[in-house]
C-alpha positions in Angstrom: -62.7 29.9 2.3 -61.0 26.7 3.7 -60.8 25.0 0.2 -59.0 28.1 -1.1 -56.4 27.9 1.7 -56.0 24.2 1.3 -55.5 24.8 -2.6 -52.7 27.3 -1.9 -51.0 25.0 0.6 -51.2 22.0 -1.7 -49.9 24.1 -4.6 -46.9 25.2 -2.5 -46.2 21.7 -1.5 -46.3 20.5 -5.2 -44.2 23.3 -6.2 -41.6 22.5 -3.6 -41.6 18.7 -4.7 -41.2 19.6 -8.3 -38.3 21.8 -7.3 -36.6 19.1 -5.2 -37.0 16.5 -8.1 -35.7 19.0 -10.7 -32.7 20.2 -8.5 -31.6 16.8 -6.8 -33.5 13.7 -7.9 -33.4 14.1 -11.8 -29.7 15.0 -12.1 -28.7 12.2 -9.8 -30.8 9.7 -11.6 -29.5 11.0 -15.1 -25.9 11.0 -14.0 -25.9 7.5 -12.2 -28.4 5.5 -14.4 -28.5 7.0 -17.8 -24.8 7.8 -18.4 -23.4 5.8 -21.3 -20.1 7.6 -21.9 -16.5 6.8 -21.1 -15.5 5.0 -18.0 -12.4 6.1 -16.2 -12.8 4.2 -12.9 -9.8 2.4 -11.6 -6.0 3.0 -10.8 -3.9 5.2 -12.8 -0.2 6.1 -12.8 0.6 9.9 -12.6 3.5 10.6 -15.1 5.4 13.9 -15.2 8.0 15.0 -17.8 11.2 15.9 -15.9 14.5 16.7 -17.6 13.1 15.3 -20.8 12.2 11.9 -19.0 8.8 10.5 -18.2 8.8 10.0 -14.4 6.0 8.1 -12.4 5.4 10.4 -9.4 2.4 8.6 -7.8 -0.9 7.1 -8.6 -4.6 8.0 -8.4 -7.6 5.8 -7.8 -10.8 7.1 -9.4 -14.3 6.1 -8.7 -17.1 7.1 -11.2 -20.8 7.4 -10.7 -22.3 8.4 -14.1 -20.4 11.5 -15.2 -19.3 12.4 -11.7 -15.8 11.4 -10.5 -14.2 11.3 -7.2 -10.6 10.0 -6.3 -7.8 9.7 -3.9 -4.1 9.9 -4.9 -0.7 9.4 -3.3 2.3 11.3 -4.5 5.7 9.6 -4.1 7.9 12.3 -5.6 8.0 16.1 -5.5 8.4 18.2 -8.6 12.2 18.5 -7.9 12.5 14.7 -7.5 12.7 14.3 -3.8 10.8 11.5 -2.0 7.3 12.6 -0.9 4.3 11.1 0.9 1.3 13.2 0.2 -2.2 12.4 -0.5 -4.9 14.4 -2.3 -8.7 14.2 -2.7 -10.4 14.7 -6.1 -13.8 15.5 -7.4 -15.0 16.4 -10.8 -16.7 15.2 -13.8 -16.3 13.9 -17.4 -18.0 15.4 -20.4 -17.4 13.7 -23.6 -13.6 12.9 -23.7 -12.7 15.6 -21.2 -12.1 14.9 -17.5 -12.0 17.8 -15.2 -10.9 17.3 -11.6 -10.3 19.6 -8.6 -7.8 18.4 -6.1 -7.2 19.3 -2.5 -4.4 18.1 0.0 -5.9 15.7 2.5 -4.1 17.6 5.2 -6.8 20.3 5.2 -9.2 22.5 3.3 -7.4 25.1 1.2 -3.9 23.9 2.2 -2.8 22.9 -1.3 -5.5 23.0 -4.2 -5.5 22.9 -7.9 -7.0 21.3 -11.1 -6.5 18.5 -13.5 -8.0 18.8 -17.0 -7.4 15.7 -19.2 -8.5 14.4 -22.7 -9.1 10.7 -22.6 -7.3 9.2 -25.6 -8.9 6.5 -28.0 -7.2 3.6 -26.1 -9.1 4.5 -23.0 -5.9 3.7 -21.1 -4.2 7.0 -21.4 -5.3 10.5 -20.4 -3.2 13.5 -21.4 -3.6 17.0 -19.9 -2.5 19.7 -17.7 -2.4 20.5 -14.0 -2.7 24.0 -12.6 -1.9 25.0 -9.0 -0.1 27.5 -6.8 3.6 26.8 -6.7 4.7 27.6 -3.2 8.4 27.8 -4.1 7.8 29.9 -7.2 4.9 32.0 -5.5 2.9 32.0 -8.8 0.4 29.9 -10.6 2.0 26.9 -12.4 0.6 24.9 -15.2 2.3 21.7 -16.2 1.7 18.8 -18.5 0.5 15.5 -16.9 -0.3 12.0 -18.2 -2.3 9.3 -16.5 -1.8 5.7 -17.5 -4.2 3.1 -16.5 -2.8 0.4 -14.2 -3.7 -3.2 -15.4 -5.5 -4.9 -12.6 
């Protein structure tokens, strides 16, 4: 009877270990060590089109671990061209040529959030895409084109 109980306990422990490896260890190992895709790590200028002109409105610094991306940006201009001093945190991933990032204002959780979805161009120095967020002044969801240009370091 003792052997039977020990068998059940060891089976539960083995099942738990397999579940932990499958849920956490393997995806982390795969993303960090086996990823061979595009690298987007570094500093990028954030470019918007305003009144038909390309305007540099800030920069973003991305760090990449495998396909997982995090970052911090500083925004120097608002959408209406006024001076700004805001910072945002980013997290997301890259899949093929598509970078998907969720951003959040560093002032607090849920204060100002949105998404960036970019396609990395063949030169690996330009990303073109859209940002989507809640426009406070418009009181609706806004989607605008954005371009990221790699800053030479």
